[in-house]
N, CA, C and O of each residue as an XYZ file, in Angstrom:
708
protein
N       6.883      3.659    -26.153
C       7.338      4.110    -24.830
C       6.319      3.767    -23.742
O       6.703      3.335    -22.655
N       5.037      3.951    -24.019
C       3.977      3.681    -23.062
C       3.878      2.153    -22.742
O       3.675      1.735    -21.602
N       4.032      1.377    -23.809
C       4.016     -0.031    -23.711
C       5.184     -0.513    -22.861
O       4.985     -1.391    -22.022
N       6.312     -0.018    -23.022
C       7.490     -0.348    -22.333
C       7.286     -0.016    -20.774
O       7.617     -0.805    -19.889
N       6.741      1.163    -20.552
C       6.489      1.622    -19.068
C       5.407      0.633    -18.522
O       5.542      0.196    -17.379
N       4.397      0.282    -19.249
C       3.291     -0.599    -18.763
C       3.995     -1.975    -18.437
O       3.764     -2.556    -17.377
N       4.813     -2.446    -19.337
C       5.531     -3.786    -19.038
C       6.415     -3.735    -17.883
O       6.529     -4.708    -17.137
N       7.088     -2.572    -17.687
C       8.022     -2.393    -16.481
C       7.138     -2.366    -15.287
O       7.516     -3.010    -14.308
N       6.003     -1.710    -15.224
C       5.139     -1.674    -14.058
C       4.659     -3.029    -13.705
O       4.624     -3.384    -12.526
N       4.258     -3.865    -14.755
C       3.784     -5.193    -14.508
C       4.872     -6.079    -13.955
O       4.626     -6.929    -13.099
N       6.111     -5.869    -14.463
C       7.209     -6.662    -13.959
C       7.510     -6.317    -12.450
O       7.723     -7.203    -11.622
N       7.515     -5.017    -12.157
C       7.690     -4.538    -10.750
C       6.676     -5.122     -9.840
O       6.984     -5.633     -8.763
N       5.383     -5.035    -10.316
C       4.314     -5.578     -9.479
C       4.446     -7.060     -9.226
O       4.190     -7.564     -8.132
N       4.871     -7.761    -10.319
C       4.984     -9.218    -10.133
C       6.155     -9.500     -9.114
O       6.032    -10.344     -8.226
N       7.254     -8.777     -9.283
C       8.402     -8.896     -8.281
C       7.922     -8.691     -6.908
O       8.174     -9.511     -6.025
N       7.166     -7.514     -6.678
C       6.628     -7.191     -5.337
C       5.779     -8.328     -4.780
O       5.869     -8.679     -3.603
N       4.943     -8.899     -5.665
C       4.053     -9.915     -5.235
C       4.787    -11.182     -4.912
O       4.370    -11.870     -3.980
N       5.836    -11.551     -5.591
C       6.652    -12.735     -5.285
C       7.392    -12.405     -4.007
O       7.461    -13.277     -3.141
N       7.958    -11.208     -3.813
C       8.558    -10.886     -2.532
C       7.634    -11.029     -1.326
O       8.000    -11.565     -0.280
N       6.380    -10.506     -1.533
C       5.400    -10.618     -0.483
C       5.057    -12.090     -0.190
O       4.914    -12.486      0.967
N       4.932    -12.876     -1.246
C       4.615    -14.361     -0.982
C       5.730    -15.001     -0.297
O       5.478    -15.903      0.503
N       7.013    -14.618     -0.530
C       8.133    -15.207      0.212
C       8.017    -14.709      1.683
O       8.230    -15.513      2.591
N       7.719    -13.535      1.932
C       7.583    -12.955      3.273
C       6.509    -13.667      4.061
O       6.656    -13.939      5.253
N       5.390    -13.971      3.345
C       4.215    -14.589      4.051
C       4.354    -16.144      4.038
O       3.569    -16.837      4.685
N       5.297    -16.649      3.341
C       5.476    -18.061      3.281
C       4.409    -18.727      2.350
O       4.118    -19.913      2.507
N       3.878    -18.023      1.462
C       2.838    -18.523      0.552
C       3.516    -19.029     -0.684
O       4.314    -18.321     -1.297
N       3.189    -20.319     -1.080
C       3.822    -20.871     -2.252
C       3.028    -20.523     -3.512
O       2.247    -19.572     -3.550
N       3.265    -21.325     -4.519
C       2.637    -21.103     -5.815
C       1.168    -21.101     -5.766
O       0.566    -20.323     -6.506
N       0.493    -21.920     -4.940
C      -0.964    -21.969     -4.831
C      -1.431    -20.640     -4.321
O      -2.487    -20.187     -4.763
N      -0.726    -19.965     -3.414
C      -1.164    -18.766     -2.914
C      -1.067    -17.569     -3.970
O      -1.803    -16.583     -3.935
N      -0.114    -17.775     -4.864
C       0.059    -16.700     -5.958
C      -1.166    -16.808     -6.914
O      -1.524    -15.823     -7.560
N      -1.788    -17.970     -7.002
C      -2.933    -18.002     -7.925
C      -4.094    -17.096     -7.535
O      -4.976    -16.842     -8.356
N      -4.112    -16.609     -6.310
C      -5.149    -15.723     -5.864
C      -4.789    -14.276     -5.992
O      -5.501    -13.383     -5.532
N      -3.648    -14.063     -6.637
C      -3.078    -12.645     -6.693
C      -3.939    -11.733     -7.578
O      -3.909    -10.516     -7.394
N      -4.659    -12.250     -8.475
C      -5.357    -11.462     -9.446
C      -4.666    -11.547    -10.739
O      -3.828    -12.428    -10.932
N      -4.991    -10.622    -11.694
C      -4.517    -10.633    -13.108
C      -3.233     -9.948    -13.232
O      -2.974     -8.945    -12.568
N      -2.354    -10.518    -14.142
C      -1.159     -9.678    -14.581
C      -1.508     -8.644    -15.475
O      -0.717     -7.714    -15.635
N      -2.654     -8.677    -16.121
C      -3.050     -7.700    -17.183
C      -4.010     -6.703    -16.561
O      -5.055     -7.090    -16.039
N      -3.679     -5.463    -16.611
C      -4.534     -4.388    -16.031
C      -5.972     -4.349    -16.704
O      -6.937     -3.875    -16.105
N      -6.055     -4.862    -17.954
C      -7.344     -4.839    -18.627
C      -8.256     -5.979    -18.229
O      -9.432     -5.961    -18.592
N      -7.766     -6.980    -17.493
C      -8.562     -8.125    -17.104
C      -9.014     -8.005    -15.715
O      -8.303     -7.406    -14.908
N     -10.220     -8.559    -15.335
C     -10.675     -8.441    -14.008
C      -9.755     -9.288    -13.020
O      -9.074    -10.243    -13.395
N      -9.817     -8.848    -11.793
C      -9.086     -9.558    -10.749
C      -9.835    -10.926    -10.500
O     -11.026    -11.072    -10.777
N      -9.052    -11.904     -9.958
C      -9.711    -13.126     -9.600
C     -10.493    -13.012     -8.308
O     -10.325    -12.035     -7.578
N     -11.282    -13.910     -8.023
C     -12.087    -13.958     -6.802
C     -11.405    -14.164     -5.514
O     -12.014    -13.965     -4.463
N     -10.139    -14.562     -5.532
C      -9.403    -14.886     -4.388
C      -8.910    -13.666     -3.551
O      -8.311    -13.832     -2.488
N      -9.169    -12.495     -4.041
C      -8.732    -11.297     -3.304
C      -9.363    -11.172     -1.944
O     -10.592    -11.180     -1.861
N      -8.626    -11.059     -0.896
C      -9.268    -10.947      0.450
C     -10.103     -9.649      0.623
O      -9.698     -8.586      0.153
N     -11.152     -9.738      1.234
C     -12.078     -8.587      1.430
C     -11.445     -7.431      2.070
O     -11.729     -6.288      1.713
N     -10.516     -7.702      3.092
C      -9.850     -6.630      3.788
C      -9.121     -5.692      2.847
O      -9.027     -4.499      3.134
N      -8.601     -6.189      1.731
C      -7.918     -5.353      0.806
C      -8.782     -4.258      0.226
O      -8.351     -3.115      0.074
N     -10.044     -4.635     -0.103
C     -10.978     -3.592     -0.634
C     -11.422     -2.611      0.424
O     -11.527     -1.411      0.169
N     -11.693     -3.140      1.652
C     -12.039     -2.264      2.810
C     -10.927     -1.363      3.140
O     -11.206     -0.208      3.459
N      -9.628     -1.768      3.103
C      -8.493     -0.935      3.361
C      -8.393      0.158      2.346
O      -8.177      1.322      2.684
N      -8.553     -0.224      1.067
C      -8.548      0.746     -0.065
C      -9.593      1.817      0.109
O      -9.328      3.013     -0.004
N     -10.826      1.331      0.396
C     -11.900      2.320      0.534
C     -11.721      3.221      1.706
O     -12.142      4.377      1.661
N     -11.084      2.718      2.809
C     -10.827      3.549      3.979
C      -9.801      4.621      3.562
O      -9.992      5.772      3.954
N      -8.819      4.360      2.863
C      -7.790      5.279      2.446
C      -8.377      6.328      1.476
O      -7.932      7.475      1.450
N      -9.365      5.921      0.693
C      -9.958      6.853     -0.213
C     -10.908      7.842      0.444
O     -11.265      8.860     -0.149
N     -11.319      7.534      1.683
C     -12.301      8.345      2.444
C     -11.539      9.530      2.962
O     -10.341      9.438      3.229
N     -12.225     10.652      3.109
C     -11.621     11.818      3.770
C     -11.563     11.836      5.250
O     -10.949     12.721      5.846
N     -12.213     10.841      5.879
C     -12.174     10.663      7.340
C     -11.153      9.703      7.827
O     -11.385      8.502      7.693
N     -10.028     10.107      8.388
C      -8.931      9.206      8.831
C      -9.447      8.182      9.880
O      -8.858      7.112     10.034
N     -10.549      8.515     10.600
C     -11.064      7.548     11.470
C     -11.614      6.288     10.851
O     -11.690      5.235     11.483
N     -11.998      6.425      9.582
C     -12.441      5.198      8.883
C     -11.345      4.204      8.779
O     -11.574      3.011      8.981
N     -10.130      4.654      8.464
C      -8.991      3.659      8.389
C      -8.688      3.159      9.741
O      -8.447      1.962      9.902
N      -8.683      4.021     10.759
C      -8.342      3.622     12.167
C      -9.324      2.589     12.665
O      -8.970      1.692     13.430
N     -10.530      2.719     12.236
C     -11.571      1.766     12.763
C     -11.304      0.306     12.241
O     -11.840     -0.639     12.820
N     -10.518      0.115     11.202
C     -10.133     -1.235     10.738
C      -9.128     -1.923     11.642
O      -8.921     -3.132     11.546
N      -8.510     -1.155     12.513
C      -7.452     -1.701     13.332
C      -7.946     -2.180     14.701
O      -8.952     -1.701     15.225
N      -7.233     -3.101     15.238
C      -7.554     -3.610     16.716
C      -7.450     -2.422     17.660
O      -6.632     -1.515     17.508
N      -8.310     -2.492     18.612
C      -8.343     -1.474     19.652
C      -7.089     -1.433     20.478
O      -6.692     -0.353     20.917
N      -6.492     -2.471     20.695
C      -5.250     -2.589     21.562
C      -4.049     -2.980     20.641
O      -4.092     -3.986     19.932
N      -3.038     -2.186     20.682
C      -1.757     -2.584     20.017
C      -1.691     -2.509     18.602
O      -0.769     -3.092     18.031
N      -2.577     -1.846     17.924
C      -2.502     -1.587     16.465
C      -1.227     -0.852     16.164
O      -0.762      0.027     16.890
N      -0.672     -1.295     14.993
C       0.630     -0.684     14.527
C       0.550     -0.422     13.055
O       0.122     -1.306     12.314
N       0.935      0.738     12.584
C       0.937      0.968     11.100
C       2.416      1.569     10.872
O       2.814      2.567     11.474
N       3.136      0.897      9.997
C       4.514      1.346      9.733
C       4.648      1.643      8.275
O       4.434      0.762      7.442
N       5.005      2.893      7.932
C       5.388      3.274      6.606
C       6.859      3.212      6.528
O       7.519      4.140      6.997
N       7.442      2.168      5.960
C       8.886      1.914      6.027
C       9.641      2.981      5.075
O      10.811      3.289      5.299
N       8.978      3.474      4.106
C       9.716      4.498      3.191
C       9.992      5.716      4.034
O      11.085      6.271      3.924
N       9.082      6.170      4.866
C       9.283      7.350      5.695
C       9.816      7.102      7.078
O      10.018      8.020      7.873
N      10.056      5.722      7.364
C      10.563      5.391      8.673
C       9.609      5.877      9.808
O      10.036      6.422     10.826
N       8.363      5.653      9.578
C       7.368      6.218     10.540
C       6.458      5.108     11.031
O       5.836      4.420     10.222
N       6.366      4.919     12.337
C       5.476      3.926     12.944
C       4.443      4.675     13.744
O       4.780      5.568     14.522
N       3.138      4.308     13.554
C       2.022      4.876     14.341
C       1.482      3.778     15.056
O       1.304      2.694     14.499
N       1.175      4.000     16.400
C       0.486      2.974     17.156
C      -0.834      3.392     17.648
O      -1.074      4.590     17.791
N      -1.738      2.456     17.925
C      -3.093      2.632     18.371
C      -3.963      3.288     17.258
O      -3.437      3.873     16.312
N      -5.233      3.177     17.394
C      -6.180      3.780     16.410
C      -5.895      5.141     16.296
O      -5.881      5.637     15.170
N      -5.637      5.908     17.397
C      -5.422      7.406     17.304
C      -4.176      7.688     16.469
O      -4.164      8.665     15.721
N      -3.081      6.835     16.574
C      -1.898      7.076     15.816
C      -2.119      6.721     14.388
O      -1.528      7.365     13.521
N      -2.945      5.721     14.065
C      -3.241      5.344     12.701
C      -4.080      6.507     12.026
O      -3.785      6.913     10.902
N      -5.082      6.999     12.716
C      -5.866      8.170     12.251
C      -4.967      9.348     11.985
O      -5.139     10.029     10.974
N      -4.044      9.606     12.826
C      -3.172     10.824     12.745
C      -2.256     10.630     11.485
O      -2.030     11.569     10.721
N      -1.759      9.421     11.307
C      -0.912      9.186     10.082
C      -1.696      9.302      8.852
O      -1.198      9.883      7.887
N      -2.922      8.787      8.790
C      -3.753      8.951      7.562
C      -4.059     10.378      7.303
O      -4.050     10.802      6.147
N      -4.339     11.174      8.352
C      -4.647     12.600      8.182
C      -3.410     13.376      7.706
O      -3.502     14.281      6.877
N      -2.190     12.971      8.290
C      -0.935     13.680      7.854
C      -0.661     13.341      6.410
O      -0.242     14.226      5.665
N      -0.876     12.084      5.955
C      -0.686     11.663      4.637
C      -1.559     12.399      3.714
O      -1.098     12.776      2.637
N      -2.756     12.634      4.031
C      -3.675     13.380      3.158
C      -3.345     14.848      3.009
O      -3.626     15.476      1.988
N      -2.706     15.402      4.116
C      -2.384     16.811      4.100
C      -0.979     17.005      3.316
O      -0.790     17.985      2.596
N      -0.136     16.122      3.489
C       1.175     16.171      2.901
C       1.275     15.799      1.497
O       2.173     16.252      0.787
N       0.334     14.943      1.042
C       0.315     14.383     -0.308
C      -0.973     14.747     -0.921
O      -1.961     14.041     -0.719
N      -1.029     15.815     -1.664
C      -2.177     16.240     -2.330
C      -2.703     15.232     -3.354
O      -1.939     14.722     -4.174
N      -3.969     14.956     -3.308
C      -4.551     13.944     -4.249
C      -4.021     12.557     -3.902
O      -4.007     11.731     -4.815
N      -3.614     12.225     -2.783
C      -3.093     10.864     -2.464
C      -4.117      9.829     -2.891
O      -5.289      9.919     -2.527
N      -3.653      8.795     -3.705
C      -4.505      7.801     -4.077
C      -3.818      6.431     -3.838
O      -2.658      6.252     -4.210
N      -4.494      5.525     -3.253
C      -3.951      4.113     -3.049
C      -4.890      3.209     -3.779
O      -6.035      3.040     -3.359
N      -4.438      2.611     -4.878
C      -5.203      1.734     -5.649
C      -4.690      0.258     -5.558
O      -3.567     -0.069     -5.943
N      -5.572     -0.580     -5.036
C      -5.187     -2.019     -4.866
C      -5.158     -2.619     -6.241
O      -6.105     -2.503     -7.019
N      -4.031     -3.276     -6.530
C      -3.803     -3.986     -7.855
C      -4.087     -5.480     -7.680
O      -4.739     -6.110     -8.512
N      -3.584     -6.016     -6.588
C      -3.671     -7.510     -6.310
C      -3.705     -7.600     -4.802
O      -3.334     -6.670     -4.086
N      -4.158     -8.740     -4.348
C      -4.027     -9.048     -2.891
C      -4.219    -10.597     -2.728
O      -4.917    -11.264     -3.491
N      -3.550    -11.086     -1.689
C      -3.685    -12.528     -1.467
C      -3.342    -12.812     -0.009
O      -2.749    -11.940      0.626
N      -3.655    -13.916      0.544
C      -3.296    -14.295      1.870
C      -4.238    -15.257      2.574
O      -5.077    -15.908      1.952
N      -4.082    -15.324      3.820
C      -4.943    -16.281      4.590
C      -5.729    -15.574      5.664
O      -6.090    -14.404      5.531
N      -5.990    -16.308      6.736
C      -6.873    -15.867      7.787
C      -6.117    -14.900      8.677
O      -6.774    -14.141      9.390
N      -4.711    -14.861      8.697
C      -4.084    -14.020      9.632
C      -2.991    -13.157      8.958
O      -2.402    -12.304      9.623
N      -2.712    -13.357      7.676
C      -1.749    -12.457      6.916
C      -2.324    -12.200      5.587
O      -2.899    -13.109      4.986
N      -2.202    -10.967      5.068
C      -2.587    -10.598      3.832
C      -1.530     -9.752      3.193
O      -0.996     -8.866      3.861
N      -1.181     -9.967      1.914
C      -0.327     -9.093      1.140
C      -1.179     -8.256      0.126
O      -2.010     -8.802     -0.600
N      -0.945     -6.948      0.107
C      -1.623     -6.105     -0.825
C      -0.665     -5.468     -1.807
O       0.185     -4.693     -1.369
N      -0.730     -5.716     -3.017
C       0.090     -5.068     -4.024
C      -0.750     -3.877     -4.527
O      -1.857     -4.110     -5.012
N      -0.298     -2.637     -4.439
C      -0.994     -1.449     -4.682
C      -0.136     -0.384     -5.462
O       1.080     -0.530     -5.590
N      -0.770      0.616     -5.942
C      -0.090      1.726     -6.556
C      -0.315      2.970     -5.663
O      -1.440      3.225     -5.234
N       0.710      3.706     -5.397
C       0.618      4.882     -4.573
C       0.900      6.032     -5.364
O       1.978      6.091     -5.955
N      -0.009      7.038     -5.458
C       0.199      8.232     -6.313
C      -0.255      9.488     -5.595
O      -0.940      9.406     -4.576
N       0.089     10.563     -6.074
C      -0.300     11.912     -5.538
C       0.839     12.909     -5.896
O       1.675     12.669     -6.768
N       0.806     14.051     -5.152
C       1.831     15.066     -5.282
C       2.208     15.599     -3.921
O       1.420     16.172     -3.168
N       3.517     15.355     -3.663
C       4.023     15.846     -2.403
C       3.921     17.380     -2.341
O       4.154     18.070     -3.333
N       3.562     17.901     -1.139
C       3.427     19.292     -0.842
C       4.770     19.980     -1.339
O       5.855     19.543     -0.956
N       4.682     21.004     -2.152
C       5.804     21.777     -2.607
C       6.611     21.150     -3.773
O       7.544     21.771     -4.281
N       6.250     19.928     -4.187
C       6.915     19.278     -5.243
C       6.355     19.820     -6.641
O       5.179     20.167     -6.746
N       7.208     19.873     -7.650
C       6.905     20.349     -8.989
C       5.949     19.419     -9.766
O       5.127     19.856    -10.572
N       6.108     18.094     -9.471
C       5.438     17.045    -10.276
C       4.834     15.948     -9.422
O       5.336     15.703     -8.324
N       3.788     15.277     -9.865
C       3.145     14.158     -9.127
C       4.101     12.884     -9.237
O       5.077     12.836     -9.986
N       3.702     11.903     -8.423
C       4.382     10.604     -8.564
C       3.350      9.436     -8.584
O       2.175      9.610     -8.258
N       3.835      8.285     -8.969
C       3.025      7.043     -8.982
C       4.018      5.946     -8.884
O       4.885      5.807     -9.747
N       3.912      5.138     -7.827
C       4.907      4.125     -7.533
C       4.140      2.842     -7.118
O       3.027      2.898     -6.595
N       4.819      1.637     -7.388
C       4.251      0.408     -6.906
C       4.606      0.279     -5.407
O       5.619      0.780     -4.918
N       3.706     -0.421     -4.733
C       3.956     -0.549     -3.262
C       3.315     -1.878     -2.808
O       2.488     -2.446     -3.521
N       3.686     -2.341     -1.674
C       3.126     -3.464     -1.047
C       2.870     -3.214      0.393
O       3.675     -2.558      1.054
N       1.722     -3.735      0.943
C       1.403     -3.669      2.300
C       1.262     -5.161      2.781
O       0.649     -6.009      2.133
N       1.869     -5.390      3.940
C       1.702     -6.708      4.574
C       0.871     -6.500      5.859
O       1.321     -5.849      6.802
N      -0.369     -7.078      5.872
C      -1.168     -6.864      6.998
C      -1.241     -8.183      7.902
O      -1.367     -9.310      7.422
N      -1.158     -7.935      9.117
C      -1.366     -9.100     10.120
C      -2.770     -8.849     10.673
O      -3.081     -7.769     11.175
N      -3.581     -9.857     10.565
C      -4.947     -9.745     11.093
C      -5.184    -10.429     12.448
O      -4.516    -11.406     12.786
N      -6.119     -9.914     13.194
C      -6.582    -10.623     14.370
C      -8.066    -10.611     14.279
O      -8.693     -9.584     14.539
N      -8.644    -11.702     13.924
C     -10.060    -11.743     13.656
C     -10.367    -11.044     12.370
O      -9.776    -11.319     11.325
N     -11.294    -10.142     12.463
C     -11.637     -9.276     11.249
C     -10.997     -7.912     11.309
O     -11.379     -7.012     10.560
N     -10.017     -7.742     12.200
C      -9.379     -6.428     12.366
C      -7.929     -6.513     11.936
O      -7.370     -7.609     11.901
N      -7.300     -5.397     11.609
C      -5.868     -5.303     11.299
C      -5.117     -5.058     12.646
O      -5.440     -4.143     13.405
N      -4.134     -5.894     12.891
C      -3.306     -5.707     14.089
C      -2.073     -4.881     13.643
O      -1.673     -3.924     14.306
N      -1.503     -5.279     12.522
C      -0.332     -4.534     11.979
C      -0.387     -4.273     10.442
O      -0.901     -5.095      9.682
N       0.123     -3.182     10.039
C       0.179     -2.834      8.602
C       1.592     -2.371      8.301
O       2.013     -1.352      8.848
N       2.343     -3.062      7.464
C       3.702     -2.608      7.082
C       3.660     -2.286      5.579
O       3.441     -3.149      4.729
N       3.887     -0.970      5.301
C       3.851     -0.589      3.919
C       5.373     -0.339      3.409
O       6.231      0.253      4.064
N       5.539     -0.874      2.178
C       6.829     -0.778      1.543
C       6.762     -0.139      0.184
O       5.959     -0.605     -0.625
N       7.527      0.888     -0.153
C       7.651      1.418     -1.489
C       8.909      2.173     -1.522
O       9.527      2.378     -0.478
N       9.331      2.603     -2.669
C      10.684      3.220     -2.934
C      10.598      4.798     -2.798
O      10.183      5.489     -3.729
N      10.962      5.268     -1.731
C      10.984      6.756     -1.409
C      11.805      7.514     -2.428
O      11.443      8.618     -2.836
N      12.923      6.913     -2.841
C      13.816      7.504     -3.819
C      13.039      7.730     -5.262
O      13.216      8.728     -5.960
N      12.241      6.753     -5.558
C      11.509      6.803     -6.743
C      10.396      7.946     -6.660
O      10.136      8.682     -7.613
N       9.769      8.013     -5.412
C       8.781      9.083     -5.232
C       9.440     10.431     -5.463
O       8.922     11.275     -6.194
N      10.581     10.619     -4.834
C      11.381     11.885     -4.885
C      11.745     12.224     -6.333
O      11.533     13.338     -6.811
N      12.303     11.210     -7.010
C      12.756     11.378     -8.402
C      11.551     11.804     -9.246
O      11.633     12.819     -9.937
N      10.446     11.073     -9.217
C       9.234     11.427    -10.011
C       8.716     12.756     -9.665
O       8.156     13.451    -10.512
N       8.890     13.154     -8.392
C       8.363     14.444     -7.881
C       9.158     15.605     -8.269
O       8.717     16.743     -8.107
N      10.401     15.356     -8.816
C      11.339     16.409     -9.098
C      12.078     16.964     -7.973
O      12.569     18.089     -8.058
N      12.191     16.237     -6.907
C      12.856     16.652     -5.700
C      14.214     15.917     -5.610
O      14.392     14.832     -6.165
N      15.199     16.577     -4.859
C      16.528     15.893     -4.694
C      16.396     14.714     -3.869
O      15.540     14.649     -2.987
N      17.241     13.743     -4.129
C      17.239     12.402     -3.470
C      17.498     12.619     -1.973
O      17.068     11.777     -1.185
N      18.177     13.701     -1.523
C      18.442     13.884     -0.066
C      17.402     14.758      0.627
O      17.655     15.316      1.695
N      16.256     14.865      0.019
C      15.099     15.677      0.694
C      14.787     15.052      2.003
O      14.565     13.842      2.054
N      14.755     15.772      3.031
C      14.491     15.351      4.404
C      13.088     15.875      4.799
O      12.755     17.045      4.611
N      12.298     14.954      5.349
C      10.890     15.352      5.764
C      10.842     15.514      7.221
O       9.747     15.672      7.761
N      11.933     15.490      7.914
C      11.951     15.688      9.341
C      11.114     14.728     10.112
O      11.057     14.807     11.340
């Protein structure tokens, strides 16, 4: 059962990575920098540094650390699962703080990443426990970053909210207002 679940996760991650490659217009050569298909093997060296910095900022308890990665003018962070867009560094910091309050033990773990000088795709795992939910969740996700120089101009996160709710033991029609 565990092996089947691991294979399913790998298949989902690969599908998300291929989807992200299509969105970014990266061909097969770009996929070579995605990292390993096997969780036990180390990632390849092609992973963009911004992915590790992004992950470390999410792990930090200071929402300003994530906000500092974004451009000072016009930064935009969109969580498509929750239909929420935050603008500016203040908006990004507020979203990060709200996420940490609403999802106990929120963890974002980068699995793979690839891209170029102005766009990066991050394949990650999102886990934690929604406030008031009886069970924790862990779902595959993808973030598409648009960069301006060494800063993030936009971040679009995609994951399956229905899967989060199902794993959390909450009804599919749960509304977070």
